[in-house]
N, C-alpha and C positions, 0 to 999 in steps of 0.2 A: 629111275625113281619108282618106288613101290606104288601100286594102284591106290592104296589107302591114303598115302601122302598126297597124291594128286587130287583125290576127291576132297580131302580136308582143305587143300589149298583153294578149291572151288568154293567151299563153304566160307573160307576166310575172305575171299575177294568179292563175294556177291554184294554185300552192302555198298561198297565203293562203286561197283559197276552200275547198280541201280541208281544211286545218287547221281552219277555222271549222266545217265540217260535222261533223267528228269530235270536236271539243273536248267533253270531259266524258262521252263515251260509255263505257259499261261494257264489260268484256271480252265479255260475252254479246251485247251489241248489235253489237260489232265482229266477232265470230266467227260469229254465227248466220247460217244460210242461210234467209232468210225468203221468198225468191222462188225457185220451182222453176227449175232450170237456170241460175241466176245466181250469181255469186261473192258471198262475204260482203263487208261494208264493208272489212274489213282486207285481203282479197285485192285489192279494187279499188285501194286506196291503194298497196299493195306493187307491184301491176302497173303503176301509173302510173310509179313510179320505174324499174322494170325496162324498160318499153317506151320511156320517154323517154330513158333512158340509151342504149338500142340506137339510137334514132333520132338522137340527138345524134352518136354515133359515125358513123352512116351519112351524116349531113350533112357532117361533117368529111371523110370519105372522098370524097364527091362533090365537095367544094370543092377537094380537094388531089390527086386522082387522075383519070386519064382513064377515064371511064365504068366505075367499079368495080362488081364484083358484090357485092351486099349480102347478108349472111348472115341467113336467116330463123331463127326459133326457135319452139318449141312453147309458146305462152303458157299453155295449160291445164296442161301439165306443170310449168312454172315456178311457176304459181299454187298448186300442191300442195306445193311444197317448204317446209321449215320456216321459212326466212328470208322467205317470201312469203305466209304464211298465218296466222301468229300475231297476237294482238291488240296487241302492242307496236309502235306505229307511229312511235316517236321517230326511229329511224334512217332509215326510208323518207321521212318528212316532211322530215328534215334533208337527205337526198340530193336530194329533189325541189326543195327551196328553193335549194340550192347549184347544182344542175344547171340550173335555169331561169334563175338569175342569169347563168351562163355562156352559156346558149343565147341569151338576149336580147342579150348583147354580140355574139355571133356574128352573129345576124340583123341587128342595127342597123349593123354594120360591114361587111356583105357588099358587095363591089363590084357595081356595076350589071350587069356582064356575067356575073357568077357565078350569078345567079338561074336562068339557063337551063342550067347545067351538069347533066349527067345521070349517073345510075347505073342499074344493072340489078338489079331484085329478081325472083327466080325466080317468085314468085307474082303480082307486079303488072306485070312488064315494065319498060319505061323509066320512070324517075321523075326529076323535076327538083327543085331546091331549092325552087322555088315550090310544087310539089306537096307536098313534105314540110312546109312551113310550114302550108299549108291543112289537110293531113291531121291533123297533131298538135295544132293549135288546136282542131279539131273533136273529136279523140280525147279531149282533156281534158274538153271540154264533155259528151261522151257518158258519161264515167265520173262526172262530177258528177251527171248525170241518173240513172245507175244507182244511185249511192250514195243519192240522194234517194229514189228509188222503194223501195230496200231498207229504208231507215229508216221510210218510211211504212207498209210492210207488216208491221212488228213488232207 
C-alpha cells in the first residue's frame, strides 16, 4: 500500500479512535491534569478539533492559492479557553468526525501535481501538501499517545 494511502487511513480512523478512548470517562477523568506539563484528556480532544480545522484550512489554501502564508496560532492559549477545556466533548468529537470525513475526500481526490504545492508557515518555513498529510497523521497519533498516557497516570 502506498504511503499516502496509509496516512490518509490514519486521518480517516482518528475520530473513531479518540471517541473509543474517551467513551464512558467521568468529568474528573476528562478534566484532570494527571501528568505535569500536559493537557487534560478533554483539552487534547478539543485541541485535535482546533488544530485539524486549522490544518484543513491551510491545506485548502495551499491547494488553491500560490504559496500562501499560513496563519499560526497559540495552541496553549486556545487550550485554556472555555470551549476547549471543558469535559463536554460531544461538539469537538462531532467536529472532528465531520472534518476528517471532508479531509479524507480532499486527500483522496487531490490531483497528482497538487501534492507538491507549497505554502509558507512563519515557524516552519516552506510546507507542501505532502508535508501536511505526514504531519497531521502523526499529530493525531501523538495525541492518542498523550491521552493514553494521561489516562494511565490517573
